[in-house]
C-alpha positions in Angstrom: 12.4 -14.0 -21.1 9.1 -13.5 -19.3 8.1 -17.2 -19.9 11.4 -18.3 -18.4 10.8 -16.1 -15.4 7.3 -17.6 -14.9 8.5 -21.2 -15.2 11.3 -20.6 -12.6 8.8 -18.9 -10.2 6.3 -21.7 -10.5 9.1 -24.3 -9.7 10.3 -22.2 -6.7 6.8 -21.9 -5.4 6.4 -25.7 -5.1 9.3 -25.8 -2.6 8.4 -22.6 -0.8 4.9 -23.8 0.2 6.5 -26.6 2.2 9.2 -24.6 4.0 8.8 -24.6 7.8 8.4 -21.4 9.7 11.9 -21.6 11.2 13.6 -21.6 7.9 11.4 -18.9 6.4 12.2 -16.7 9.4 15.9 -17.4 9.0 15.8 -16.4 5.4 14.0 -13.1 6.2 16.5 -12.4 9.0 19.4 -12.9 6.6 17.7 -10.7 4.1 17.4 -8.0 6.7 21.1 -8.3 7.6 22.2 -8.5 3.9 20.5 -5.1 3.2 22.7 -3.5 5.8 25.8 -5.4 4.7 25.3 -4.2 1.1 24.3 -0.6 2.0 27.1 1.0 0.1 26.2 -0.8 -3.1 22.5 -0.1 -2.7 23.0 3.6 -2.0 25.3 3.9 -4.9 22.8 2.3 -7.2 20.1 4.6 -5.8 22.2 7.6 -6.4 22.4 6.6 -10.1 18.6 6.3 -10.2 18.2 9.7 -8.6 20.6 11.3 -11.1 18.6 9.8 -14.0 15.3 10.7 -12.4 16.3 14.3 -12.1 16.4 14.5 -15.9 12.8 13.2 -16.1 11.4 16.2 -14.2 9.6 14.1 -11.6 7.8 15.8 -8.8 9.7 16.4 -5.5 7.3 14.1 -3.7 8.0 11.3 -6.2 11.7 11.8 -5.9 11.4 11.5 -2.1 9.7 8.1 -2.6 12.5 7.0 -4.8 15.3 8.2 -2.5 17.1 5.9 -0.1 19.4 6.9 2.7 21.3 5.0 5.4 18.4 5.7 7.8 15.8 4.4 5.3 17.8 1.3 4.7 17.9 0.7 8.5 14.1 1.1 8.5 13.8 -1.4 5.6 15.9 -3.9 7.6 13.9 -3.3 10.8 10.7 -3.8 8.8 11.8 -7.3 7.8 12.7 -8.1 11.4 9.1 -7.3 12.4 7.8 -9.8 9.8 9.8 -12.5 11.6 7.8 -12.0 14.8 4.4 -12.3 13.0 2.6 -15.7 13.0 3.0 -17.8 9.9 -0.4 -18.0 8.2 0.4 -21.1 6.1 -1.6 -24.2 7.2 -3.2 -22.3 10.0 -6.8 -23.4 10.6 -9.3 -20.7 10.1 -12.2 -22.8 11.4 -13.2 -26.4 11.9 -16.4 -28.3 12.5 -17.9 -31.8 12.3 -21.0 -32.5 10.2 -23.8 -34.9 11.2 -22.5 -37.2 8.4 -19.2 -37.4 10.3 -17.1 -35.1 8.2 -14.3 -33.5 10.2 -13.8 -30.3 8.1 -10.8 -27.9 8.5 -10.6 -24.7 6.6 -6.9 -23.9 6.3 -4.8 -21.1 4.8 -2.5 -21.9 1.8 -0.2 -19.8 -0.4 -1.5 -18.5 -3.7 1.7 -19.8 -5.4 3.2 -17.0 -7.5 2.5 -13.3 -6.8 3.2 -10.6 -9.3 3.8 -7.1 -8.0 4.0 -4.0 -10.2 5.0 -0.8 -8.4 6.3 2.7 -8.9 9.2 4.6 -7.3 9.6 3.1 -3.8 12.5 0.7 -3.7 11.6 -0.4 -0.2 8.7 -2.2 -1.7 11.2 -4.7 -3.2 12.3 -6.0 0.2 9.0 -5.6 2.0 7.0 -7.5 -0.6 9.7 -10.2 -1.0 9.8 -10.9 2.7 6.0 -11.0 3.0 5.8 -13.5 0.1 8.5 -15.7 1.5 6.8 -15.8 4.9 3.4 -16.6 3.3 5.0 -19.4 1.1 4.7 -17.6 -2.2 7.2 -17.0 -5.0 7.2 -13.4 -6.2 7.9 -11.7 -9.5 8.6 -8.0 -9.2 8.2 -5.2 -11.9 9.4 -1.8 -10.6 9.7 1.5 -12.3 12.3 1.9 -15.1 13.7 4.9 -13.2 14.2 2.7 -10.1 15.9 -0.2 -11.9 19.4 0.1 -10.5 18.1 0.3 -6.9 15.7 -2.6 -7.3 18.4 -4.7 -9.0 20.9 -4.2 -6.2 18.3 -4.9 -3.5 17.4 -8.1 -5.4 21.0 -9.2 -5.3 20.9 -8.8 -1.5 17.7 -10.8 -1.1 18.8 -13.6 -3.4 22.1 -13.8 -1.5 20.1 -14.6 1.6 18.1 -17.2 -0.2 21.2 -18.8 -1.6 22.9 -19.0 1.8 19.9 -21.0 3.1 19.9 -23.4 0.1 16.6 -22.0 -1.2 15.9 -21.4 -4.9 17.0 -17.8 -5.7 14.1 -17.7 -8.2 11.7 -17.4 -5.3 12.3 -13.7 -5.8 12.8 -12.4 -9.3 12.8 -9.0 -10.9 11.7 -8.1 -14.5 14.4 -5.7 -15.6 12.9 -4.8 -19.0 12.0 -1.1 -19.5 9.7 -2.0 -22.3 6.0 -1.1 -21.6 4.9 -4.0 -23.7 6.7 -6.4 -21.4 4.8 -4.9 -18.5 1.5 -5.6 -20.3 2.6 -9.2 -21.1 3.5 -9.6 -17.5 -0.2 -8.8 -16.6 -1.3 -11.5 -18.9 0.8 -14.4 -17.7 -2.1 -16.4 -16.3 -0.3 -19.7 -16.9 2.4 -18.7 -14.4 1.1 -16.0 -12.0 -1.8 -16.5 -9.6 -2.3 -13.0 -8.4 -1.1 -9.5 -9.3 -0.9 -6.6 -6.9 -0.3 -3.1 -8.4 1.1 -0.2 -6.4 1.0 3.0 -8.4 -1.1 5.8 -9.8 -4.1 6.1 -12.0 -2.1 5.3 -15.2 -0.9 2.0 -13.9 -4.3 1.0 -12.5 -6.0 1.9 -15.8 -3.4 -0.2 -17.8 -4.0 -3.1 -15.5 -7.8 -3.0 -15.7 -7.7 -2.7 -19.5 -5.1 -5.4 -20.1 -4.7 -7.9 -17.2 -5.7 -11.6 -17.7 -4.3 -12.5 -14.3 -6.6 -11.9 -11.2 -5.6 -8.8 -9.5 -6.2 -6.7 -6.3 -6.6 -3.0 -6.9 -4.3 -0.9 -4.9 -6.0 2.2 -6.2 -5.7 6.0 -5.9 -5.5 7.6 -2.5 -7.8 10.6 -2.9 -7.9 11.0 0.8 -10.4 13.3 2.6 -10.5 14.8 6.1 -13.7 16.4 7.4 -13.5 18.8 10.4 -16.9 18.7 12.1 -18.2 21.7 14.1 -17.5 20.0 17.5 -13.9 19.0 16.7 -11.4 19.6 19.5 -9.6 22.8 18.4 -6.2 21.6 19.8 -6.3 18.5 17.4 -6.9 20.4 14.2 -3.7 21.9 13.0 -1.4 19.0 14.1 -3.6 16.4 12.4 -4.1 18.5 9.2 -0.4 19.3 8.9 0.8 15.8 9.6 -1.7 14.3 7.1 -0.7 16.6 4.3 2.9 17.7 4.9 4.8 14.8 6.5 5.1 12.8 3.3 2.9 14.3 0.6 3.9 11.8 -2.1 2.4 8.7 -0.4 -1.1 7.3 -0.9 -2.3 8.0 2.6 -1.5 11.7 2.4 -4.4 14.2 2.7 -5.7 15.5 -0.7 -9.0 17.2 0.2 -9.9 19.1 3.5 -13.5 19.7 4.3 -14.2 22.3 7.0 -17.5 22.9 8.8 -18.5 26.5 8.4 -18.6 27.0 12.2 -15.0 25.8 12.5 -13.9 28.0 9.6 -15.5 31.1 11.2 -13.6 30.4 14.5 -10.2 29.0 13.4 -10.2 29.0 9.6 -7.7 31.7 9.3 -5.3 29.8 11.5 -5.7 26.5 9.5 -5.2 28.2 6.1 -2.2 30.3 7.4 -0.5 27.3 8.9 -0.8 25.3 5.6 0.6 28.3 3.7 3.5 28.5 6.2 4.2 24.9 5.4 4.5 25.6 1.7 1.3 23.9 0.7 -0.3 25.2 -2.5 -4.0 25.6 -1.8 -7.1 25.5 -4.0 -10.0 26.9 -2.0 -13.7 27.6 -2.4 -15.1 31.1 -2.8 -15.7 31.8 0.8 -12.1 31.2 1.7 -11.0 33.2 -1.4 -12.6 36.3 0.0 -10.2 36.1 3.0 -7.2 34.9 1.0 -7.5 36.5 -2.5 -4.0 35.4 -3.5 -5.1 31.8 -3.5 -6.5 29.8 -6.4 -10.2 28.9 -6.6 -10.9 25.1 -6.3 -12.4 23.3 -9.2 -14.0 19.9 -9.7 -10.7 18.7 -11.2 -8.9 19.6 -8.0 -11.4 17.6 -5.9 -10.9 14.6 -8.2 -7.1 14.7 -8.1 -4.6 12.7 -6.0 -1.8 15.3 -6.0 1.1 13.3 -4.6 2.5 16.8 -3.8 2.3 19.7 -1.5 -1.1 20.7 -2.9 -4.5 20.6 -1.2 -8.1 21.2 -2.2 -10.3 22.8 0.5 -14.0 23.2 0.8 -16.4 24.6 3.4 -19.5 22.6 4.2 -22.6 23.5 6.3 -23.6 20.0 7.6 -22.3 16.5 8.2 -24.6 15.3 5.3 -22.9 17.8 2.9 -19.5 16.5 3.9 -20.6 12.9 3.5 -22.1 13.6 0.0 -18.9 15.3 -1.1 -16.7 12.3 0.1 -19.1 9.8 -1.5 -18.8 11.7 -4.8 -15.0 12.1 -5.0 -13.6 9.3 -2.8 -11.4 6.6 -4.4 -12.3 4.2 -1.6 -8.9 4.4 0.1 -8.8 6.4 3.3 -11.0 9.1 4.9 -11.0 10.8 8.3 -13.2 12.9 10.5 -12.5 15.1 13.5 -15.4 15.1 16.0 -16.2 14.6 19.6 -19.6 13.0 18.9 -19.9 9.2 18.7 -23.1 9.6 16.8 -21.5 11.8 14.2 -18.4 9.6 13.8 -20.6 6.5 13.6 -22.8 8.0 10.8 -19.7 9.2 8.9 -18.1 5.7 9.2 -21.2 3.8 8.1 -22.0 6.2 5.2 -18.5 6.3 3.7 -17.5 3.0 1.9 -13.8 3.3 2.0 -11.2 0.8 3.1 -10.1 2.7 6.2 -11.9 5.4 8.3 -10.0 7.4 10.9 -11.6 9.3 13.8 -9.5 12.1 15.4 -6.4 10.6 13.8 -4.0 11.5 11.0 -4.7 9.6 7.7 -1.0 8.8 7.6 -1.6 5.7 9.6 -3.1 3.7 6.7 0.0 1.5 6.5 0.6 -2.2 7.1 3.5 -1.5 9.5 1.3 0.9 11.5 -1.4 -1.8 11.6 1.0 -4.3 13.1 1.5 -6.3 9.9 5.3 -5.7 9.8 5.0 -4.4 6.3 2.4 -4.5 3.5 2.2 -5.7 0.0 -0.3 -2.9 -0.8 -3.6 -1.3 0.2 -6.6 -2.8 -1.4 -9.4 -0.4 -2.4 -11.6 -3.2 -3.7 -13.8 -5.7 -1.8 -12.5 -9.1 -3.0 -10.7 -10.9 -1.4 -9.2 -8.4 1.0 -9.6 -4.7 1.8 -7.3 -2.1 3.3 -3.6 -2.7 4.1 -2.6 -6.2 3.0 -0.2 -8.2 5.2 0.7 -11.9 5.4 -2.9 -13.3 5.6 -3.9 -11.4 2.5 -1.3 -13.4 0.6 -3.0 -16.6 1.3 -6.2 -18.3 0.3 -8.4 -20.8 2.0 -9.1 -24.4 1.2 -10.6 -27.4 2.9 -9.1 -30.6 4.3 -11.6 -33.2 5.4 -10.9 -36.3 7.4 -13.2 -39.2 8.3 -13.0 -42.8 9.4 -13.8 -44.3 6.0 -17.3 -43.1 5.5 -19.1 -43.0 2.1 -22.0 -40.9 0.9 -25.3 -42.8 0.9 
C-alpha cells in the first residue's frame, strides 16, 4: 500500500512542478469552494471523530484542536484564498550574477518533489498543507491521527474533487488511512519516494521520527513557550497579554507554558496577575514566594518547567534579574517561541540575542507564531531547527534552490 502511494505521488510531482501559477491558483480556489460545498459531509465525519475521541479520554485542549464547526470551515476556506494571493515561489530567481569567466548564474527556487506530513488532531492541517504544497509545486502524502481519520478522509475527498475538476492528478494529494503505528514508521523511511517530512505533533511523535526516519525531516518541535515580565513592563499590557497567550487556545503550540515575573512586578501587581489566571480556570504551579500568598496552589517543580501542557495549566516563577530570566529560558526552552514585556530597547535586545529560539516577541502575545499571522496564508509547520528553515514555514520553505547557468558557448580552460 505505502509503496503504491509513493509511486503515485512521485508521478504526480513530475506534472505539478510544471503547472503554471494560474492553474495552481484555480485549483486552490476550487479546493476552497469545495470545502464549503461539502460542509455537511465534513462536519458529519468530524462528529464521528469527536464521538470516538471522547472514549479515548483526550484532554479538552486536544478535543478543541480536533473539533470543526461551520465557522472553522469558513476559516479554512478563507485560509486557502489567502494562499492564492501569495507570490508563486517556483522558478523565482533568488539571486543572479555574472562571473569573470562569462558565466551568467541564476539561483532559482524549485519544488522538493514529494512532501510527507505527519500530524496530530487538527484536521485544518489537511487543507492548509495540501494547498501550500500545490502552490509550491509539490505532491503531498498526509498521515494524520487515527482519531481524526474520518474528518481527514472527507476533507481529502473535497480536495481531490478540485484536482479532478481541473484535470490534475488526484494523487497530488494522498492520505495514508492505516491506523497501524508500524505503517507510520515505514512512512518515515520511504526515502525512495519522499523528499522531505514535516511532523506536526508532540514529543512522542518527534522522538519516534528522530529514532526511525530515513527521509530528511524538519523538526516542528515542542512549544515550551516562555514569557518574561521585566521590571519596567507597562502595567496595562500585562494581564491582557498573559491571558491571551495562555487562555485563548491552550492546546496549540504557541500557547504560553511558563511565566517568569520580575520580583518588582510581582510585588506591585503579582496578586492581580495570579488572581486573573485563577479566574480564567488556569491551574497554576508556582514557586515558594507565590505559594506564601496563595497557599492553595501547587508548588512548581522542574518537571512542570519542562512540560508543554497543551492545557489550561501554567508554571510560574519569580526572578530577580534579566540574566536570571535568560538563564531559565535557555535551560528549559524548546527553541519554539519566547516573549518579553519591557519598555527598554537594551533589555529587549539582550533578551532577543541571548535566546536562541525561532521566534521572539516583544510586548506581544506569543499566540502570533503562526504562518497566517505572518502573512504566509497558512503554514506547513513551525520549524524549531536551523536547517533549512526556521520558524513558521510557508510557501518558500517548501522549495529548495538550484542553479541555472547560461553562456555563449564558453569552455573551461
